[in-house]
N, C-alpha and C positions, 0 to 999 in steps of 0.2 A: 790679556791674550794667554791662552793655554799653550805653553811651549812644547807640550808633549804631542800636540796635534801637528802632524807634518803635512797633511794633505791640504789642498786648496779647492774651493768651489768656484768655478768660472761660470758666469752667466753669459750665454752665447746667443746674441741676436741672429736671426736668419731673415732672409728676404720676406717682405710683406706680400709682394706679387711673385707668382711662380716664375722661376728662372732669372730673376733680376739679381744675379750674383754681383753685379757692379755696385750694388748698394751696401755691400759688406766690405769693410777695409781689409786690405791684404794681410795685415798683421793678425786680424781675427780669423781669417780663413786658415792661415798657417797654424795658429793655435788649435783650431777646431779639429783639423785632420791629425794632429799630434796626440789628442786625447784618446784614451782607451776605455773610459768609464763615463756613462751618460745616464741622466734622467731625462726622459723625453715624453711628450704627450702621445706620440704614436711611433712605434718602432719602425714600421714600414716606411713612413715618410722620412723619418730621421736617417735611415739607411740610404734611401734614395738621394737625400740631400748631400750626405757625405760623399757618395759616389760622384755627384755633380762637381763637388769641390776637387776631388782627386780620384780619377778613374782607377789608379793603381792601388788604392787603399784596400787593405785586407779586412773586409767587414767582419768576417767570422772571428777575428781576434778582439773585437770590441764587445764590451758588456753593456747591455741596456737594461734599464728599469723604467717601466711606464708609470706615469702619474697623470691621471685624468679623472673624469667623473665616475668611471667604473673601477679604477685602480687607485686607492689612496697611496700617498707617498710612503715608501718603505724607509722609514727613518732609521730603523736598526741597520739596514744595509748602508745607508748614507754614513752613519757613525762608523761602521766597520771599514768602509772604504777610506774615510778621512783618517782614522786611526792607523790604517796601514800605509798612509803617506801617499795615496793616489791623487792625481789631478783629475777632477771630476767636472764634466760639463753639464749644464742645464739648458735645454732647448725647448721652446714652445713650438706650436705649429706655424706661427708667423710672428715676426717682430721680436720684441724684447721680453724675455722671461721675467716673471715676477710682477708684471703689470697686466691686470685683468687676466690672470694666469695662475694656475694652481702651484707653480714653482715657488711661490713666496714661503710656503711652509718648510721647504728645504733650506732656504736662506735663514729662516728663523732658527732652525735646528743647528745649522753651522755656526750662527752667531752665539747661540747658547753654549756650544762646545768650545768657543774661542778660536774656531778655525778661520783662516783667511778667506774672505769673500771678494771676488774680483769681477765686477761688472765690466762687460766689454762694450765698445761703441758699435751702434747699429741703428737701423730705422725703427721708429715707433709711430704707428698710425695715429695714436692719440695726440702726440706732440706735432706731427706733421699737419694734422687737421687743424689744430689750434693755430699754428703758424699761418695757415692759409685762410682762416675764417674772417680775419679783420676784427676779431673780438679782443677783449682784455686778456693779454697774455701774461700779466703780472699777478692777477688775482683770479684764480679759476679753481673749479672743483670737478673731480672725476667721480661720478656716482655709479659706474658700472651698469648693471641691468636694472630696469624699472620693474615694479610689480606688474604682473600680467593682467590682473582683473580689477575692475572697479569694485568698491570706491577707492581702493588704495592707489590704483594707477592714476585716476583723476587727481587725487590729493597730491601725489608725488609730482605730477606735471605742474600743477599750480604752485606748489611749494618751491620748485626750482625757479619758476618765473619770478616769484616774490623774492627769493634769495638774490637772484641776479639783479633785480631792480634796487633792492635795499643795500646790497653790498658792492654794487658795481662788479659783479662776479660772473665769469663765464661758466656755464653749466655744461659738462661733457658727459655723454652716456652712450651706451650701445644697446642693441636689440638683436634678438634672434632673426636672421634674415627673412624668414617667411612672414614675420610680423612687421616688416619695415613700412609697408604701405599703410597698415592700420595705425602705426605709431604716428605717421604724418597726419592722418585724419584726426587722431586724438588731439594732437597739438593744435591743429586748426580749430577744433571744437572747443577745447577747454582753456586755451590761452588767448591773449589779446592779439589782435591783428597787427599791431605795431611791433610786437616782439619779433626779433630776428632769429632765423634758424639757418644753420649751416649744415649741409649734408656732404660728407666726404666718403668716397668709395674708390676702391682699386688704387690706393695710394702707391706711387712710384711706378705703376704700370703704364703702358702706352695709352690705355684708355682711362687714365685717371680722371676722376670727376670730383670737383669741389666747388660748391655753389652756395652763396649766402643771399637770402631774400627775406623780406618780412613774411609773416604767416599769411597775410592777405595776398601777397604776391604768389606764395607757394600754392595757395588754393586754386590759382588759375593754371598752374603748370605741373603739379606733382603727378597727375595721372599720366603724363607723358613719360615718366620715369619707369624703368623696369628694374626694381631693386629686390625682388622677392628671393633671389638666390645669392645676393651680394652682401657680404659683411660691410657694414657702414659704421662710421662715427657720426654722432649727432651732437651739435653744439647749439645751445640756446643762450641768447643774450638780450636782456631787457633793460640794460643800463642806459 
């Protein structure tokens, strides 16, 4: 630990579903509204969320730095803030930062500097989906996004199915929402009918959906789903 670093990097979960503030512990809410320095995916939504937590908060006194596919992490700014002794929050657009999220590079920088890193308790769609799938929760792999085009996409799907069967391992992955239906069709086409697929969407919301069926069973029902604009977690289990 570098004793000259006085700042702390806090990893701040936010609700997965819009407005579900009840999923965030009170201690995390109190910490969040106390912080004056943030790295966020989107400044506009971060400001709105902070106002939801505390309407009296003085937003203009808070400094934000965006980190997303258009704005690489400003690691020099992070170092400057940490060396100045500031408490810094990292927030993604939903759920826990650092998981399927660009915030991990900030954590890596803080670790390299010897700065304290403090993950906070909150909802993770990945783990909630695994909990509700009925699949192996002791041996699992999160693979993020799959390749978009064949033959790499077909190879990745079959490889996941093989890994699951050989290792008794749950395979977890995500997809860009407008490709959700195509992904289900690809799974049905390239994987065995006995392989099970769990689809989880809108976790923690009133319209939460989480369903596990074999691919043969999904073939009969998936066209009834409307997932083209809904972020989903997909889990495959062939064990």
